[in-house]
C-alpha positions in Angstrom: 0.0 0.0 0.0 1.1 3.5 -0.8 0.6 6.6 1.3 0.6 10.0 -0.3 0.4 13.6 0.7 0.0 16.5 -1.7 2.8 18.9 -1.3 0.8 21.7 -2.9 -2.3 21.6 -0.7 -0.7 20.0 2.4 -3.7 17.6 2.5 -3.8 14.8 5.0 -2.2 11.5 4.5 -4.4 9.4 2.2 -4.1 5.6 1.7 -4.1 4.4 -1.9 -3.7 1.1 -3.6 -1.5 2.8 -6.3 1.0 5.7 -6.0 -0.1 9.2 -7.1 1.7 10.2 -10.2 1.2 14.0 -10.0 4.4 15.9 -9.9 3.5 17.5 -6.5 2.6 14.3 -4.7 5.0 12.5 -2.4 4.2 8.9 -1.5 5.7 6.4 0.9 5.9 2.7 0.3 7.6 -0.2 2.1 11.3 -0.6 1.3 12.1 -3.2 -1.4 15.2 -5.2 -2.1 15.9 -3.1 -5.1 16.2 0.0 -2.9 19.3 -1.3 -1.0 22.1 0.3 -3.1 20.3 3.6 -3.5 19.9 3.8 0.3 23.6 3.0 0.7 24.5 5.8 -1.6 22.3 8.2 0.4 23.7 7.0 3.7 27.3 7.3 2.6 26.8 10.9 1.4 29.3 13.1 3.4 26.5 15.4 4.9 24.5 12.4 6.1 27.6 10.8 7.6 28.5 14.1 9.4 25.0 14.1 11.0 24.9 10.3 11.8 25.9 8.6 15.1 28.6 6.9 13.2 30.4 9.0 10.6 32.4 6.3 8.8 31.3 5.1 5.3 29.5 1.8 5.4 30.8 -1.0 3.2 28.4 -2.5 0.7 28.5 -6.0 2.1 27.8 -4.7 5.6 25.0 -2.5 4.4 23.3 -5.3 2.4 23.4 -7.7 5.4 21.9 -4.9 7.6 19.3 -4.0 5.0 18.1 -7.6 4.4 17.6 -8.0 8.2 16.0 -4.6 8.6 13.4 -5.4 5.9 12.5 -8.6 7.8 12.6 -7.2 11.3 9.1 -6.7 12.8 10.6 -4.2 15.2 11.4 -1.9 12.2 9.3 0.0 9.7 11.4 1.0 6.7 9.7 3.3 4.2 10.9 4.8 1.0 9.6 8.3 -0.1 8.8 8.6 -3.8 7.5 11.1 -6.3 6.2 9.5 -9.5 8.0 6.2 -8.6 11.4 8.0 -8.1 12.9 7.3 -4.7 13.8 10.5 -2.9 14.3 9.6 0.7 13.8 7.1 3.6 12.1 7.2 6.9 12.7 4.4 9.4 11.2 3.6 12.7 12.9 1.3 15.2 11.1 -0.2 18.2 12.4 1.1 21.5 11.0 -0.9 24.4 8.7 -0.7 26.2 6.3 1.1 23.8 8.1 3.7 21.7 9.6 4.0 18.2 12.7 5.9 17.2 12.5 7.9 13.9 15.3 8.3 11.4 15.0 10.2 8.1 17.3 10.9 5.2 16.9 12.5 1.8 18.7 11.8 -1.4 21.3 14.5 -1.8 19.6 15.7 -5.0 16.2 16.0 -3.1 17.5 18.3 -0.3 16.2 21.9 -0.1 12.9 21.1 -1.7 10.8 21.0 1.5 10.3 17.2 1.2 11.5 16.3 4.7 8.3 17.4 6.5 6.0 15.5 4.0 8.2 12.4 4.2 8.3 12.4 8.0 4.5 13.1 8.2 3.7 10.3 5.8 6.0 8.0 7.8 4.3 8.9 11.1 0.9 8.3 9.5 2.0 4.9 8.3 3.5 4.0 11.6 0.2 5.0 13.4 -1.8 2.9 10.9 0.3 -0.1 11.8 0.8 0.4 15.5 -2.0 2.8 16.6 -1.1 5.9 18.5 2.4 5.5 19.9 5.2 7.6 21.3 8.0 8.5 18.7 11.5 9.5 19.7 14.3 11.1 17.7 18.0 11.8 18.3 19.3 14.7 16.3 22.9 15.9 16.1 22.9 19.3 17.9 24.4 21.0 14.9 21.7 19.7 12.5 19.5 22.8 12.4 17.4 21.6 9.5 16.4 18.3 11.2 15.7 20.1 14.5 13.3 22.5 12.7 11.8 19.5 10.8 11.0 17.5 13.9 9.8 20.5 15.9 7.5 21.5 13.1 5.8 18.1 13.4 5.2 18.3 17.2 8.4 16.8 18.6 9.6 18.4 21.7 13.1 18.4 23.2 13.4 15.9 26.0 17.2 15.9 26.7 20.7 16.1 25.3 24.0 14.4 25.5 27.1 13.5 23.6 26.4 16.0 20.8 22.8 14.9 20.3 19.5 16.3 21.2 16.7 13.9 22.2 13.2 14.6 21.0 9.8 12.9 21.7 6.4 13.1 20.2 3.6 11.6 22.4 
C-alpha cells in the first residue's frame, strides 16, 4: 500500500492502492530489495555521515546484510519516499521498548532543499500509526543539525534531553 500527501495543498495522509503520479505528490511505500544500493548511496553521502551517530562510510556488504535483516525485522518500519516512482528519501522507525519507536530520516542529496522532509516524515508517522495505533515516537538529532531540528519540531516533537552531541526529542 502507498501513502501519499499532496505537497501543494498540504492535504492529509491518504491511503491508496497505487501511487499518485502527480508531480507534486509525495508517497511512501515499504522498502524493497531493489532500494538497497540507493539507500547505501544516500547513507554514505558526506553530509549524512556528518550528522549520523557513526560518521564512517558503510561498506556495501555490511549494508546489504543490515538491509536484508532490517526489511524482515518486525521491530522496524522502513519506508521509501517517492515522487512519481522516483525514490527520494527514507524514513525508518525502530522499536524502543517498552512502547516507543525511534524515527530516522534521510533524503537523497539531490532531493534536499525542496521541502520534502516534512512531508516524508509526516507520511511515515501516519503509516506507523496505521500499523501500531497511537504511539510515542523518539528522535536523536545531532545538535548542529538545524534543518532536522526544525523539521521534527514542526511536526510536534519536543526536546526531552541532550548528551554526547545529540538532542533527544519525543512526540507523544
